Backbone bond lengths (Angstrom), bond angles and torsions (degrees), N, CA, C in turn:
res aa  C-N    CA-C-N  psi(-1)  N-CA   C-N-CA  omega(-1)  CA-C   N-CA-C  phi
1 M - - - 1.461 - - 1.434 117.21 -
2 L 1.336 114.87 -37.38 1.553 124.31 178.18 1.512 106.08 -60.44
3 Q 1.345 118.21 -43.40 1.427 120.14 -176.78 1.514 112.11 -65.22
4 Y 1.316 115.40 -41.90 1.469 120.98 175.96 1.544 110.09 -62.77
5 A 1.313 117.84 -41.15 1.418 119.35 -176.32 1.605 110.86 -68.05
6 L 1.305 113.96 -34.38 1.493 118.72 -178.97 1.494 107.09 -68.23
7 I 1.320 120.37 -49.30 1.436 125.84 -175.29 1.509 107.73 -67.62
8 A 1.325 119.89 -38.24 1.443 122.00 178.42 1.601 109.62 -63.72
9 G 1.315 116.49 -20.21 1.424 120.28 -179.21 1.486 111.55 -57.29
10 G 1.356 120.83 -26.57 1.430 125.70 179.87 1.491 108.90 -65.04
11 L 1.342 117.40 -51.41 1.416 121.46 178.82 1.530 113.93 -62.76
12 V 1.333 113.61 -45.62 1.523 116.68 -178.54 1.591 108.49 -67.73
13 S 1.347 119.16 -36.19 1.403 119.49 177.90 1.576 112.30 -56.31
14 S 1.332 112.86 -40.92 1.510 115.38 -174.69 1.571 106.02 -69.95
15 L 1.380 119.53 -41.53 1.432 122.11 177.06 1.548 113.27 -58.55
16 V 1.371 112.89 -38.88 1.477 116.52 -178.57 1.486 110.28 -67.68
17 Y 1.356 119.13 -39.03 1.450 123.70 -175.45 1.574 105.77 -66.63
18 V 1.298 115.73 -40.84 1.492 117.33 -179.52 1.524 110.45 -63.78
19 A 1.386 116.71 -41.58 1.451 123.27 177.19 1.530 110.84 -59.77
20 I 1.365 117.38 -41.89 1.366 120.98 -179.81 1.569 112.43 -61.42
21 N 1.415 115.35 -40.53 1.359 118.65 178.79 1.475 117.99 -76.23
22 V 1.352 114.93 -9.58 1.456 119.04 170.62 1.527 111.30 -91.46
23 I 1.384 116.55 -39.47 1.443 118.35 -171.09 1.544 110.65 -81.89
24 V 1.348 116.94 -47.81 1.507 118.98 -171.65 1.543 112.74 -59.27
25 P 1.342 121.89 -41.81 1.461 120.72 178.36 1.515 112.77 -61.16
26 L 1.324 120.76 -21.93 1.489 119.15 177.60 1.489 114.01 -69.63
27 A 1.347 115.51 -11.99 1.489 118.21 179.84 1.523 114.17 -89.08
28 W 1.372 112.45 1.53 1.503 118.75 178.89 1.478 109.74 -131.69
29 D 1.366 114.38 104.37 1.477 116.16 -171.40 1.494 114.65 -65.39
30 Q 1.296 119.09 -29.98 1.461 123.92 -178.74 1.515 114.19 -80.72
31 Y 1.364 116.32 -8.89 1.515 115.84 -172.18 1.498 109.60 -83.29
32 S 1.340 114.01 139.75 1.395 122.21 178.35 1.508 113.81 -108.43
33 V 1.263 120.61 113.42 1.487 125.54 -179.17 1.526 108.65 -60.97
34 T 1.365 116.77 -36.11 1.471 120.45 -178.52 1.459 112.60 -73.10
35 N 1.376 120.63 -38.17 1.398 123.83 -163.98 1.603 114.13 -114.76
36 Q 1.313 116.11 4.35 1.430 120.21 -179.97 1.488 111.69 -130.11
37 T 1.341 117.54 150.95 1.470 121.40 -175.44 1.560 108.43 -81.39
38 V 1.287 113.20 160.21 1.497 121.95 176.00 1.474 108.39 -60.53
39 S 1.343 121.63 -39.59 1.465 124.12 -173.89 1.560 109.55 -62.14
40 E 1.312 117.11 -26.36 1.462 118.47 -178.79 1.514 112.57 -69.61
41 L 1.284 118.46 -19.22 1.508 119.65 171.09 1.484 114.33 -66.40
42 S 1.361 117.17 -24.17 1.472 119.02 177.94 1.472 113.39 -111.77
43 A 1.391 115.36 15.13 1.479 120.97 -177.08 1.524 110.29 -64.81
44 I 1.314 119.49 153.18 1.375 127.48 178.21 1.597 107.33 -59.69
45 G 1.339 116.33 123.38 1.460 122.74 -176.59 1.506 115.63 85.21
46 A 1.385 116.58 -3.70 1.507 115.91 177.42 1.493 109.41 -73.99
47 P 1.356 116.72 143.65 1.446 121.18 -178.01 1.505 113.80 -64.57
48 T 1.327 115.22 -19.98 1.464 121.18 -179.39 1.481 115.61 -98.69
49 R 1.264 118.24 6.24 1.549 119.36 -174.30 1.494 110.43 -62.01
50 G 1.306 121.06 -49.64 1.455 121.31 -178.79 1.480 112.93 -65.66
51 L 1.283 119.47 -37.98 1.470 122.47 177.62 1.469 110.37 -66.47
52 W 1.346 120.82 -42.47 1.416 120.12 177.28 1.539 113.95 -63.24
53 L 1.321 116.78 -47.79 1.413 118.42 178.69 1.627 114.03 -59.35
54 A 1.242 115.11 -32.62 1.423 118.08 178.18 1.568 111.74 -74.32
55 A 1.332 115.05 -38.91 1.458 121.19 179.89 1.506 112.58 -73.78
56 V 1.265 121.47 -29.28 1.419 120.91 -174.04 1.547 111.48 -82.58
57 T 1.250 117.81 -14.47 1.499 124.61 -178.65 1.592 107.39 -60.41
58 P 1.339 119.94 -53.73 1.451 119.52 178.34 1.590 114.37 -53.88
59 Y 1.367 112.61 -37.30 1.456 116.17 178.50 1.530 111.29 -60.49
60 L 1.311 116.62 -43.98 1.478 120.09 -175.71 1.592 108.85 -68.93
61 I 1.335 115.47 -34.63 1.475 117.68 -178.51 1.563 108.97 -69.30
62 L 1.381 115.06 -41.80 1.405 118.66 179.29 1.534 113.54 -64.37
63 F 1.324 115.76 -42.35 1.391 120.35 179.88 1.523 112.78 -68.06
64 A 1.316 116.18 -34.10 1.482 122.27 174.74 1.514 107.98 -65.39
65 A 1.379 118.90 -42.97 1.424 120.27 175.50 1.493 114.85 -57.36
66 F 1.337 114.32 -37.34 1.511 121.21 175.45 1.478 111.05 -60.53
67 G 1.339 116.32 -47.79 1.388 120.84 177.77 1.511 115.49 -61.15
68 L 1.360 118.34 -36.55 1.413 124.46 176.08 1.521 109.76 -67.67
69 G 1.344 115.14 -41.18 1.457 121.14 178.06 1.549 110.82 -61.34
70 I 1.253 118.17 -41.79 1.490 122.58 -177.89 1.606 105.64 -67.41
71 L 1.276 117.84 -41.63 1.499 120.37 176.93 1.566 112.21 -60.70
72 R 1.325 114.22 -42.71 1.518 119.31 -178.55 1.518 110.19 -67.85
73 S 1.351 118.80 -30.18 1.435 120.17 -172.22 1.559 109.94 -101.67
74 A 1.361 118.70 -1.06 1.458 119.47 -175.30 1.494 116.36 -68.32
75 G 1.317 117.90 -27.04 1.437 121.17 -173.46 1.499 114.03 46.75
76 T 1.340 119.96 -120.93 1.500 120.82 -175.67 1.474 108.81 -92.01
77 N 1.317 120.97 5.36 1.451 122.14 -176.51 1.546 107.12 -80.35
78 R 1.336 113.78 104.76 1.425 118.26 -175.10 1.561 114.45 -66.10
79 W 1.277 113.84 -32.37 1.474 117.60 -179.03 1.439 115.74 -74.37
80 L 1.429 115.16 -32.74 1.438 119.86 171.71 1.516 110.31 -66.12
81 R 1.340 118.42 -41.63 1.546 117.53 176.82 1.541 109.76 -63.38
82 I 1.289 117.22 -34.19 1.573 114.70 175.02 1.453 111.75 -68.19
83 T 1.462 117.36 -36.45 1.458 115.44 -179.58 1.555 110.29 -69.44
84 G 1.230 119.88 -40.28 1.495 121.93 177.97 1.514 108.96 -58.65
85 S 1.365 116.65 -45.91 1.454 121.17 -172.84 1.572 106.17 -68.04
86 L 1.287 121.11 -38.02 1.417 122.48 -178.07 1.483 112.31 -69.65
87 I 1.288 116.47 -34.60 1.531 123.35 177.81 1.553 106.67 -65.02
88 L 1.351 118.40 -44.43 1.393 121.13 178.10 1.532 114.28 -64.96
89 L 1.322 114.16 -37.16 1.481 121.68 175.46 1.527 109.60 -64.44
90 Y 1.338 114.48 -43.49 1.535 119.81 176.25 1.528 109.54 -54.47
91 C 1.320 112.81 -53.13 1.544 116.64 -175.72 1.517 109.62 -60.87
92 A 1.330 118.43 -44.41 1.417 119.01 -178.78 1.516 112.19 -62.16
93 F 1.393 113.33 -40.70 1.448 118.46 178.83 1.509 112.12 -59.72
94 N 1.343 114.54 -39.76 1.485 119.51 -178.78 1.521 118.16 -86.73
95 I 1.351 117.50 11.05 1.387 118.80 172.52 1.499 110.72 -59.80
96 Y 1.368 117.03 -39.22 1.450 121.03 173.76 1.539 107.69 -125.61
97 W 1.333 113.85 129.17 1.400 121.16 178.88 1.579 109.07 -121.86
98 P 1.295 121.68 110.62 1.524 121.07 -175.99 1.553 106.95 -56.82
99 P 1.376 114.19 128.41 1.449 119.21 -177.46 1.537 111.25 -79.86
100 M 1.341 115.84 153.78 1.441 122.04 172.90 1.561 107.40 -92.50
101 H 1.307 112.54 165.44 1.494 116.64 173.67 1.509 108.19 -91.03
102 Q 1.318 119.39 161.97 1.429 124.72 -178.71 1.568 105.11 -71.20
103 R 1.363 109.00 159.40 1.496 119.25 -173.36 1.551 111.89 -52.79
104 A 1.297 118.49 -47.71 1.443 121.80 -177.48 1.521 112.76 -57.14
105 A 1.386 112.54 -41.22 1.495 119.94 -178.28 1.509 107.22 -66.56
106 L 1.279 117.83 -47.28 1.517 125.26 178.53 1.528 109.68 -53.86
107 A 1.312 117.74 -48.93 1.432 123.89 -171.92 1.543 108.74 -71.65
108 A 1.342 117.65 -24.46 1.501 123.43 -179.64 1.549 109.14 -90.22
109 G 1.338 119.79 7.69 1.427 122.36 179.38 1.415 114.66 83.30
110 G 1.370 118.05 25.07 1.472 120.93 -175.20 1.542 109.09 -97.54
111 A 1.290 121.11 19.93 1.433 120.98 174.51 1.481 113.16 -67.94
112 S 1.337 117.66 149.06 1.473 117.93 179.46 1.555 106.69 -142.84
113 L 1.332 114.13 -172.45 1.508 116.76 -179.18 1.437 112.41 -54.14
114 T 1.393 118.80 -35.65 1.422 117.98 -171.55 1.535 109.29 -66.63
115 D 1.336 119.85 -28.82 1.461 121.97 178.18 1.570 108.59 -65.62
116 T 1.264 116.78 -43.30 1.424 123.84 -179.09 1.552 110.08 -61.84
117 L 1.390 112.27 -45.02 1.501 116.74 178.85 1.458 110.17 -69.69
118 H 1.294 121.07 -28.06 1.441 123.56 177.15 1.487 111.05 -58.21
119 L 1.392 115.89 -46.60 1.519 120.72 178.31 1.497 109.42 -66.61
120 L 1.306 118.84 -40.45 1.440 122.16 178.63 1.520 112.09 -59.06
121 W 1.328 116.24 -47.83 1.462 122.49 177.42 1.529 111.51 -60.51
122 A 1.316 119.80 -37.89 1.446 124.86 176.22 1.524 111.34 -60.49
123 A 1.299 113.51 -46.93 1.483 120.69 179.83 1.533 111.12 -61.62
124 V 1.349 116.88 -46.76 1.445 121.82 178.76 1.548 108.72 -65.41
125 A 1.262 121.53 -38.40 1.489 120.73 176.79 1.464 115.30 -65.64
126 V 1.347 116.13 -34.98 1.498 117.84 174.85 1.454 110.50 -68.70
127 A 1.377 118.94 -40.87 1.431 121.41 178.18 1.559 110.32 -59.47
128 L 1.340 115.90 -42.48 1.497 116.40 -179.44 1.580 108.37 -70.73
129 F 1.320 121.28 -30.77 1.414 121.61 177.95 1.536 107.18 -58.22
130 L 1.297 116.85 -49.36 1.469 124.28 -176.72 1.474 113.17 -63.01
131 L 1.384 115.13 -41.99 1.429 120.35 178.59 1.515 111.37 -66.17
132 I 1.356 120.57 -41.53 1.390 125.51 177.66 1.540 109.84 -61.43
133 M 1.326 117.62 -44.33 1.458 122.66 177.94 1.504 111.49 -62.76
134 G 1.333 116.94 -46.12 1.426 119.35 -178.80 1.513 115.18 -66.24
135 S 1.311 116.78 -40.45 1.432 116.70 178.94 1.583 112.38 -71.38
136 A 1.240 117.10 -36.33 1.474 120.85 175.73 1.592 111.16 -62.17
137 A 1.330 111.98 -39.16 1.493 116.81 178.58 1.505 110.71 -64.34
138 M 1.336 116.59 -39.28 1.448 119.37 178.81 1.519 115.61 -66.13
139 A 1.393 111.06 -23.42 1.461 116.90 178.60 1.487 112.18 -86.53
140 S 1.368 118.04 -6.48 1.476 119.92 -169.48 1.512 110.39 -115.34
141 G 1.382 116.03 -177.72 1.439 122.85 -178.80 1.540 110.33 -83.30
142 P 1.337 113.69 179.71 1.487 120.28 -175.61 1.555 113.64 -64.12
143 K 1.297 119.96 -33.17 1.435 122.02 177.07 1.521 112.17 -62.27
144 F 1.341 114.54 -48.75 1.448 116.71 -177.42 1.542 109.93 -70.75
145 R 1.285 116.52 -32.37 1.498 116.85 175.06 1.472 113.82 -62.79
146 A 1.435 116.10 -38.41 1.437 119.55 176.76 1.539 110.14 -65.13
147 F 1.334 115.50 -41.34 1.429 119.64 179.46 1.575 112.90 -61.59
148 T 1.365 113.46 -39.63 1.405 119.44 174.39 1.504 115.24 -63.36
149 L 1.310 116.27 -42.09 1.479 120.83 175.24 1.556 112.64 -57.99
150 V 1.314 117.04 -43.73 1.398 121.61 -178.40 1.518 109.70 -70.62
151 S 1.360 115.79 -37.17 1.500 117.63 174.29 1.454 112.18 -65.10
152 G 1.295 119.58 -41.60 1.398 126.44 178.43 1.543 113.49 -57.18
153 A 1.310 113.39 -43.67 1.449 121.36 176.07 1.515 113.01 -65.27
154 A 1.327 117.33 -39.97 1.409 123.52 176.14 1.496 112.12 -65.84
155 L 1.342 118.48 -37.88 1.461 118.86 171.49 1.469 114.63 -63.84
156 M 1.338 117.91 -39.76 1.465 118.82 -179.81 1.542 107.67 -65.26
157 V 1.346 123.23 -42.37 1.430 124.23 -175.89 1.505 110.61 -65.60
158 C 1.322 115.29 -47.95 1.481 119.91 179.34 1.507 113.02 -68.29
159 G 1.294 115.37 -35.01 1.488 119.78 175.48 1.495 111.89 -63.15
160 L 1.344 112.96 -41.89 1.541 118.83 -179.51 1.538 108.73 -64.49
161 L 1.326 119.66 -45.86 1.419 121.71 -177.37 1.565 109.53 -65.45
162 T 1.281 117.05 -36.71 1.461 117.48 175.68 1.508 115.37 -65.92
163 S 1.334 114.76 -42.37 1.458 120.70 -179.58 1.547 114.20 -67.23
164 L 1.345 111.97 -28.34 1.510 115.59 176.62 1.584 113.00 -69.07
165 A 1.271 114.14 -28.88 1.532 116.81 177.73 1.491 112.08 -94.74
166 A 1.372 117.86 -9.23 1.489 118.10 -173.33 1.507 114.26 -61.96
167 P 1.423 121.72 -37.68 1.437 118.78 -179.02 1.532 113.76 -57.73
168 N 1.313 120.54 -26.40 1.430 120.73 178.04 1.548 114.94 -71.89
169 V 1.309 115.58 -17.15 1.478 119.12 177.51 1.558 107.39 -66.15
170 A 1.305 117.49 -48.91 1.498 119.99 179.90 1.446 113.55 -66.91
171 A 1.406 115.49 -25.22 1.456 117.93 179.32 1.569 113.97 -90.38
172 N 1.347 112.79 1.25 1.444 121.92 -178.54 1.548 110.20 56.13
173 L 1.256 115.75 45.26 1.482 124.64 178.45 1.604 108.02 -108.54
174 P 1.298 115.07 161.47 1.451 113.95 179.37 1.572 113.59 -63.47
175 T 1.330 111.90 139.43 1.497 120.23 178.40 1.545 110.04 -125.45
176 P 1.323 116.40 71.35 1.427 119.75 -176.88 1.551 112.84 -64.12
177 W 1.286 116.87 126.27 1.442 125.81 173.93 1.556 112.28 82.39
178 I 1.321 119.95 -4.62 1.432 121.40 179.39 1.537 112.85 -53.71
179 G 1.252 116.74 -42.93 1.460 122.16 177.66 1.447 115.68 -61.75
180 I 1.405 113.63 -37.36 1.447 118.03 178.23 1.564 110.73 -70.03
181 W 1.288 114.06 -45.91 1.557 117.21 -179.17 1.537 108.82 -60.19
182 E 1.347 119.60 -42.62 1.372 122.47 -173.55 1.550 108.77 -70.40
183 R 1.262 114.95 -42.20 1.482 117.22 -178.25 1.529 108.85 -71.82
184 L 1.341 121.69 -31.51 1.447 118.79 172.56 1.541 110.13 -66.03
185 N 1.331 116.01 -35.13 1.453 118.22 175.35 1.504 115.15 -60.44
186 I 1.359 114.63 -46.28 1.427 121.39 176.89 1.474 112.62 -67.03
187 G 1.373 115.34 -39.06 1.460 124.34 -179.20 1.589 111.43 -58.67
188 V 1.418 111.61 -41.09 1.463 117.95 179.13 1.583 111.38 -54.76
189 F 1.350 110.52 -50.36 1.461 118.03 -178.73 1.488 111.06 -63.97
190 L 1.319 118.21 -42.66 1.469 121.26 -176.63 1.500 107.68 -64.93
191 L 1.363 119.34 -40.28 1.487 119.55 178.64 1.582 110.26 -67.08
192 W 1.249 113.54 -40.87 1.560 117.89 176.37 1.525 111.76 -57.99
193 V 1.381 117.32 -42.52 1.453 121.74 176.22 1.525 112.16 -62.70
194 A 1.351 113.35 -42.68 1.488 115.64 -178.70 1.486 110.51 -69.18
195 I 1.298 121.85 -36.62 1.488 122.38 176.27 1.507 110.83 -66.33
196 L 1.353 117.39 -40.81 1.466 116.62 176.58 1.539 113.04 -65.18
197 S 1.282 113.82 -38.15 1.480 119.96 176.24 1.601 112.90 -54.49
198 V 1.400 109.54 -52.84 1.499 117.12 178.54 1.549 110.37 -60.24
199 S 1.349 114.69 -44.61 1.459 119.43 -179.58 1.473 113.63 -55.96
200 L 1.383 115.56 -43.23 1.465 120.52 -178.73 1.497 112.65 -72.44
201 L 1.305 112.37 -34.91 1.584 116.49 172.07 1.485 112.43 -56.78
202 R 1.363 114.80 -47.03 1.458 120.15 175.68 1.495 115.55 -58.22
203 R 1.367 110.77 -40.56 1.450 115.87 179.97 1.558 110.12 -64.18
204 Q 1.376 112.41 -42.28 1.450 113.25 173.46 1.536 118.84 -56.07
205 Q 1.337 111.28 -40.66 1.496 119.49 179.56 1.563 108.97 -67.27
206 N 1.262 116.45 -40.31 1.462 118.99 -177.04 1.466 111.04 -73.26
207 A 1.324 120.43 -21.33 1.476 122.98 -176.55 1.567 107.39 -78.67
208 K 1.358 118.53 -17.12 1.515 117.98 -179.05 1.513 112.38 -68.26
């Protein structure tokens, strides 16, 4: 039962992150899910910063449990061991995420080292996303590999659309649809994790 609970953590973590992105924006009347990034919810001075940090902790715990569950069930499958280890590395890396400043502060020249580190953390997180997806695909059958390829392509497209609008955040200029593109990007990964979790749960069941 413990093993099932750990692997189910992947599915539950995705559901929790979706819930966070629905609930936290409601605490900020001026926030636009369509036109603002997820990171702005935890920006320095944002009214939702404390709520976001508290809410995202269960997500990291659940996702780390998923990584541990993969490691425990990997057996001799080297790629699954790599996947579990990468997920744990991702969770450890995300224990602290340097916050950005709000748009008005950035446009007024208030950017600091933490804003630069925020972008660096984002780049590393994306790289870890792709490594996790690649290693899990190598450990799986052709159907899941094809699903991973499609998911990876969707991540690239949504990531590109987000990055094209990103410079306007620092300039405090309109960023129409940036919130949608970024949330689609995140959603693709969350869906991929959920499908992997379900796939591994079925594998556990079939192994009995």
